[in-house]
N, C-alpha and C positions, 0 to 999 in steps of 0.2 A: 753848187756848184762847183765849190772848190775842191772835191773828188774828180771833176774835169780839168780844172786848171794847174795844180798842180803847184810846186816853191818857184819853179822857172818860168811859168807864166804869173802866179800872183807878183812877183819881188823881181823880176829881169834884173840883172848886174851887168856888166857889159860883155861877161863870158859868157852868158845866156843870150843875150844879145847877137851875138857874135855866131853861136852855134843854133840858133833857130832861124836867123833870119838869112846864115851862109851854107855853114856845114852842112848842117841836117838834108835842108832842100837838094843840095849839089850831091851828097853821099847818097842820098836815098834812092832819089830819085834816076840815080846810075846805076843804083843797084837794081831797081824794083823796075824801073820801065824800060832801059836801055837793056838789060842785064836779062833776070825773069822774063817778063812778059814780052821783050823783044822772042826770047829764045820759046817761048810757047805758043807765039803767034806762030813762029818757022814753020812750029811740031803739027800747026791746027789744034791745038790744045783750046782748050774753054779759058784763055789767057787773061779777058779783063778780071773774070771774077776770081779764079786763081791769083790773080797778083794782086786783085784787091785785099782777100783777106789776106796772104800772106803780109801785108803790106800792114791791116789793122793788129795780126798777129806779134809782130813787131814791136807796139806799141804797149804789148800787152803786160812789161812791167812795170807799166804807172799804174795798171789795175785794169781790169772789165770795163768801169766806163767811161777810160777815155782809150781803149781800143776799141768800144763798140760806135766811139763819138768819132774816130778817127776812118771809119768806114767811108764814109757819103764822101769824105774828100778825096779820101784813095780811089773810090768809085769813079767821082769827076776827073781827078789826074790819071788813073788807068783808059778810058776814053778818050781824055784829051791825046794822050799817046796815041793810042788808036788813030784816033784820028790825022796827027800829023808827023809820026813817027822821031817827032825831037824833045827828046829827052829834056833838052835847054829851057823848052815853053814849061817844062813840066814843071823844072827846079824853079823858074821863076815865078810860076802861080801859086808851090807851092812853100814857096817865102812869103809872097803876100797873106796867103789862106794862114800860117801864123804869126802874122804881122796883124793882121784882123784880132787872130785868140791873144794876143799881149793885149792891142784893144781892150777885148770885152774883159779878158779877166785881172788886168792892172789896176 
C-alpha cells in the first residue's frame, strides 16, 4: 500500500492538503480536460483514452504503481468531462478523489 500512497498521502501536512485538495485538482483538470481533452475532442481524436493515458503518465514521477492507480480515476474524470464539458466539475471530483485517497492512506 505504501507504494501507492507516498509520503504526501501517508503524512499530509498543511501544504500537502492545499496541494492535493485545491491546487492539483484545479491545475490538472484545467490542463488535461479543458486543455488537452477539449483540443482532442474538437479534432475528432480518441480524446478519452488519450487524455487518460496522459494523466496517468503525469503521475509517473511517483512510480509505475501510482501511475497505474490513477488511470481508473483519470478515466472517470475524462468521461465526466466528455459528458458535461465543464472542467470545474472534474476539479471538484478530482479533489474528492484526493480526499478519499488521504483518508485511506493517512
